C-alpha positions as CSV (number, residue, x, y, z in Angstrom):
1,M,-5.1,-2.3,-2.5
2,E,-2.5,-3.2,-4.7
3,E,0.6,-4.4,-2.8
4,T,3.9,-2.7,-2.9
5,Y,6.8,-5.1,-2.6
6,V,10.3,-4.6,-1.6
7,Q,11.6,-7.6,-4.0
8,I,10.1,-10.8,-5.8
9,K,12.0,-13.7,-6.0
10,R,10.7,-16.6,-8.4
11,L,12.0,-19.8,-6.5
12,G,9.7,-22.6,-8.5
13,G,11.6,-26.1,-8.6
14,A,13.5,-28.6,-6.2
15,G,13.5,-27.1,-2.7
16,D,11.1,-24.4,-3.0
17,R,9.3,-25.5,-0.1
18,G,6.0,-24.7,-1.9
19,A,6.8,-21.2,-2.5
20,D,7.0,-20.5,-6.5
21,V,7.1,-17.1,-6.0
22,A,7.8,-15.1,-3.1
23,A,7.2,-11.4,-2.7
24,F,8.7,-9.8,0.1
25,K,7.2,-6.4,1.7
26,T,10.4,-5.8,3.7
27,D,14.0,-6.3,3.7
28,R,13.6,-9.2,6.3
29,Q,12.2,-11.0,3.4
30,F,11.2,-14.6,4.7
31,E,12.0,-13.3,8.3
32,G,9.4,-10.8,7.7
33,P,5.7,-10.0,6.2
34,W,5.4,-11.8,2.4
35,D,3.0,-13.2,0.5
36,C,3.5,-16.7,-1.3
37,F,2.4,-17.6,-4.8
38,Q,1.7,-21.3,-6.2
39,A,1.6,-21.8,-9.6
40,K,-0.3,-24.6,-11.0
41,H,0.3,-25.3,-14.4
42,Y,-2.2,-28.3,-15.1
43,K,-5.1,-29.1,-18.5
44,E,-7.6,-29.0,-15.7
45,P,-8.7,-26.9,-13.3
46,L,-7.1,-26.9,-9.8
47,G,-8.8,-29.1,-7.2
48,F,-8.4,-29.5,-3.4
49,S,-6.5,-32.6,-3.7
50,V,-3.9,-30.9,-5.4
51,A,-3.9,-27.9,-3.2
52,A,-3.7,-30.0,0.4
53,P,-0.4,-31.1,0.1
54,E,0.8,-27.7,-0.9
55,I,-1.0,-26.1,2.0
56,L,0.5,-28.9,4.1
57,K,4.0,-27.8,3.0
58,V,3.7,-24.5,3.8
59,F,3.1,-25.3,7.4
60,T,5.6,-27.9,7.4
61,S,8.1,-25.1,6.3
62,V,7.2,-22.8,8.8
63,I,7.5,-25.6,11.5
64,E,11.1,-26.3,10.4
65,G,12.0,-22.9,10.2
66,A,12.4,-22.3,6.7
67,Y,10.5,-18.9,6.6
68,T,7.8,-17.4,8.5
69,L,4.1,-17.9,7.8
70,P,3.2,-15.6,4.6
71,E,0.6,-12.9,5.0
72,S,-0.8,-14.5,2.1
73,Y,-0.6,-17.7,-0.1
74,Q,-2.4,-17.4,-3.6
75,F,-3.4,-20.2,-6.1
76,L,-2.5,-19.1,-9.8
77,A,-3.7,-22.1,-12.3
78,P,-4.1,-21.3,-16.1
79,R,-7.6,-23.1,-15.9
80,G,-8.6,-21.8,-12.6
81,L,-9.5,-23.2,-9.6
82,S,-12.6,-25.8,-9.7
83,T,-15.7,-24.6,-8.9
84,P,-15.6,-26.7,-5.4
85,F,-12.3,-25.6,-4.7
86,N,-12.8,-22.1,-5.5
87,V,-16.2,-21.9,-3.2
88,L,-13.8,-23.5,-0.5
89,V,-11.2,-21.0,-0.9
90,S,-14.2,-18.3,-0.3
91,K,-15.1,-19.8,2.9
92,P,-12.0,-20.0,5.0
93,T,-13.5,-21.9,8.0
94,D,-14.9,-24.5,5.5
95,L,-11.2,-24.6,4.1
96,Q,-9.7,-25.1,7.4
97,D,-12.2,-27.8,8.6
98,R,-11.7,-29.6,5.3
99,F,-7.7,-29.5,5.9
100,L,-7.7,-30.5,9.1
101,A,-10.3,-33.1,8.6
102,E,-7.8,-34.6,5.8
103,L,-4.9,-34.1,8.2
104,A,-6.7,-36.5,10.8
105,K,-7.3,-39.3,8.4
106,G,-4.0,-40.2,8.1
107,G,-3.9,-40.9,4.4
108,P,-1.7,-40.0,1.4
109,L,-1.7,-36.5,2.6
110,V,0.5,-36.7,5.4
111,K,2.6,-40.2,3.9
112,G,6.2,-40.2,5.3
113,L,5.3,-37.5,8.2
114,G,5.9,-38.4,11.5
115,K,3.4,-38.2,14.4
116,A,4.9,-35.2,16.0
117,I,5.2,-33.0,12.9
118,I,1.5,-34.0,12.0
119,E,0.7,-32.9,15.7
120,A,2.4,-29.7,15.1
121,V,0.7,-28.9,11.7
122,R,-2.8,-29.5,13.3
123,R,-1.8,-27.0,16.0
124,L,-0.4,-24.6,13.5
125,A,-3.4,-24.9,11.0
126,T,-6.0,-24.9,13.9
127,N,-4.7,-21.4,14.8
128,T,-4.1,-20.1,11.2
129,D,-6.9,-17.7,9.7
130,F,-7.4,-19.7,6.3
131,A,-8.5,-16.5,4.8
132,M,-4.7,-16.1,3.7
133,F,-5.3,-19.0,1.0
134,K,-6.8,-17.1,-1.9
135,S,-7.0,-17.4,-5.7
136,V,-5.8,-15.4,-8.4
137,E,-8.1,-15.2,-11.0
138,V,-6.7,-15.2,-14.8
139,L,-8.3,-11.8,-16.0
140,D,-7.0,-10.4,-12.7
141,A,-3.4,-11.6,-13.4
142,L,-3.8,-10.5,-17.0
143,A,-4.8,-7.0,-15.9
144,T,-1.8,-6.7,-13.6
145,H,0.4,-7.9,-16.3
146,A,-0.9,-5.6,-18.5
147,K,0.7,-2.8,-16.3
148,T,4.1,-4.2,-16.8
149,R,6.8,-3.4,-19.3
150,W,6.9,-7.2,-20.5
151,H,3.0,-7.5,-21.4
152,A,3.1,-6.0,-25.0
153,A,6.2,-8.2,-26.0
154,R,4.9,-11.5,-24.3
155,F,1.1,-11.1,-25.7
156,G,1.7,-8.8,-29.0
157,T,-0.7,-6.2,-27.9
158,S,-0.4,-2.6,-28.6
159,L,1.9,-0.4,-26.4
160,P,0.5,1.7,-23.9
161,A,-0.2,5.3,-25.0
162,R,3.0,7.5,-24.6
163,G,1.9,10.8,-23.8
164,D,3.9,14.2,-24.6
165,S,7.3,14.9,-24.4
166,D,8.9,17.6,-22.2
167,A,10.0,20.8,-24.1
168,P,13.6,21.4,-23.8
169,P,14.2,23.9,-20.4
170,E,15.8,27.0,-21.5
171,E,19.1,26.5,-19.7
172,Y,21.2,23.6,-20.9
173,L,21.3,20.9,-18.9
174,P,24.4,18.7,-18.1
175,D,23.0,15.6,-19.4
176,E,23.2,17.2,-22.9
177,T,26.7,18.8,-22.8
178,R,28.3,16.3,-25.3
179,Y,25.8,16.4,-28.3
180,L,25.6,20.3,-27.8
181,Q,29.6,20.5,-27.8
182,Q,29.2,18.4,-31.3
183,L,26.6,21.2,-32.7
184,L,28.9,23.9,-31.5
185,A,31.7,22.5,-33.4
186,V,29.3,22.4,-36.4
187,Y,28.3,25.9,-36.0
188,A,31.6,27.2,-35.4
189,E,33.0,25.4,-38.7
190,Y,30.2,26.8,-40.5
191,H,30.1,30.4,-39.4
192,P,33.9,30.7,-38.1
193,G,34.8,33.6,-36.2
194,N,31.2,34.3,-35.6
195,I,30.0,31.7,-33.6
196,T,32.1,30.7,-30.3
197,T,29.6,29.6,-27.9
198,L,26.1,28.1,-27.6
199,H,25.0,31.6,-26.7
200,S,26.5,33.5,-29.9
201,V,24.3,30.8,-31.9
202,A,21.4,33.2,-31.5
203,D,23.2,36.0,-33.5
204,V,22.6,33.7,-36.6
205,P,18.9,33.5,-36.8
206,R,18.9,30.3,-39.0
207,L,21.5,28.1,-36.7
208,S,19.3,29.4,-33.7
209,R,16.1,27.8,-35.1
210,H,18.3,24.9,-36.0
211,L,20.0,24.2,-32.9
212,Q,16.3,24.5,-30.8
213,R,14.9,21.6,-33.3
214,Q,17.9,19.6,-32.4
215,R,17.4,19.9,-28.7
216,V,13.6,19.3,-29.1
217,R,14.8,16.0,-31.1
218,F,17.2,15.1,-28.5
219,F,14.3,15.4,-25.7
220,K,12.2,13.5,-27.5
221,A,14.4,10.6,-27.7
222,E,15.2,10.9,-24.1
223,S,11.1,10.9,-23.4
224,L,11.5,7.8,-25.6
225,K,13.9,6.2,-23.1
226,A,12.2,7.0,-20.3
227,Y,8.9,5.3,-21.7
228,S,10.8,2.1,-22.5
229,A,11.6,1.8,-19.2
230,D,7.7,1.1,-18.1
231,A,6.4,-0.3,-21.8
232,V,9.0,-2.7,-23.1
233,P,11.6,-5.3,-21.7
234,P,15.2,-4.1,-20.6
235,G,17.5,-3.7,-23.6
236,T,14.5,-2.6,-26.2
237,F,15.5,1.0,-26.4
238,E,19.4,0.2,-26.6
239,R,18.6,-2.2,-29.7
240,L,16.7,0.3,-31.4
241,Q,19.7,2.8,-30.6
242,D,22.3,0.2,-32.1
243,D,20.2,-0.5,-35.4
244,I,19.7,3.5,-35.8
245,H,23.5,3.5,-35.2
246,A,24.1,0.6,-37.7
247,G,22.0,2.3,-40.2
248,V,23.5,5.7,-40.1
249,V,27.2,5.3,-39.3
250,D,28.2,4.6,-42.6
251,I,26.9,8.0,-43.7
252,A,28.5,9.8,-41.0
253,D,32.2,8.5,-42.0
254,A,31.3,9.2,-45.6
255,D,33.5,12.2,-47.1
256,H,31.5,15.8,-46.7
257,P,32.3,19.1,-47.4
258,D,31.7,20.1,-43.5
259,G,30.1,19.1,-40.4
260,Y,26.8,20.7,-41.2
261,T,26.2,18.7,-44.2
262,K,27.3,15.5,-42.6
263,L,24.7,16.0,-39.8
264,N,21.7,16.9,-42.1
265,Q,22.7,14.2,-44.3
266,V,22.4,11.8,-41.4
267,M,19.5,13.4,-40.4
268,T,17.8,12.8,-43.6
269,H,19.0,9.0,-43.8
270,V,17.7,8.2,-40.4
271,G,14.0,8.9,-41.5
272,S,14.3,6.1,-44.6
273,L,15.7,3.5,-41.9
274,D,13.7,0.4,-41.9
275,L,12.8,-0.3,-38.1
276,N,9.7,-2.0,-38.3
277,R,11.0,-4.9,-36.3
278,H,11.1,-2.9,-33.4
279,K,8.5,-2.8,-30.9
280,L,8.8,1.2,-30.1
281,I,8.7,2.1,-33.7
282,N,4.9,2.0,-33.2
283,V,5.1,4.9,-31.1
284,T,8.1,6.7,-32.6
285,D,8.2,9.8,-35.4
286,I,10.6,10.9,-37.2
287,D,12.2,13.6,-34.5
288,D,12.6,10.6,-32.0
289,R,14.7,8.7,-34.6
290,K,16.8,12.3,-35.0
291,G,16.9,12.7,-31.6
292,V,18.2,9.1,-30.9
293,C,21.3,10.4,-33.2
294,H,22.0,13.3,-30.9
295,Q,21.7,10.7,-28.2
296,L,24.4,8.7,-30.0
297,A,26.3,11.9,-30.4
298,N,26.0,12.6,-26.7
299,D,27.7,9.2,-26.2
300,D,30.1,10.1,-29.1
301,R,28.9,7.1,-30.7
302,L,28.7,9.6,-33.8
303,T,31.0,12.8,-34.5
304,W,29.8,15.5,-36.8
305,V,33.2,17.3,-36.8
306,E,36.4,15.5,-36.2
307,E,38.7,17.1,-33.9
308,S,41.9,18.1,-35.2
């Protein structure tokens, strides 16, 4: 079962108290239930001799009041755990016995610690279920990472399947108000006196079909934006929007006989833009590009008919 966390913090570095990554299960954070992830980036598999000081650090931190004992403490290393240590982690009682034996030796593991703190660690470790110490297998970590919006960008893999876009609802939505206002201005200029509202566009079949196509495109671009929130890093979709704007704005600012001509020339030109450097382009089509133009019109970054 996958855990659900309220917040995850990366704390690795000086003063992290053995918690490279802290995953909190409630808003009480370190005062409530949490999981600890310890990353060790070594050329060789992680062994007990390297892990033991980290286990000790957790116990001393709890004793000193830095945080509560995590519900799990998970080691993650590029080369994984050494076979002996992995077997030890898989047998919590043996891991506990091994740690307590090293603690009792009084060797390098406890160097610099006073007798009182060593005794406190012994008592806490004796009463702790060492099943809390686990290994994160690299393949499992990659499988989990593959579900995040950073995976394709970081590893150069294909984007996940996008799925179908929702069809525009019959009723106009508040979120599409501005680009529809701009389209109405185009139609009213093109058919002066005949078109005064969006509903009156239905009286001109060619423009009615044109309006429906624009709404389909807008909602396709909206679905691409929603998809990007789970599939790519933050800002990716906005950079695509910016490049589309840069690619069509000169066409939009040129002289045109009317707004209808300007709109259609922009829609034609956006299909020819070289956007291959954008990861999202692999899951888009021409209608997505045209829909982005309507998003830009919705934000007043593109204007079809200059207001007098």
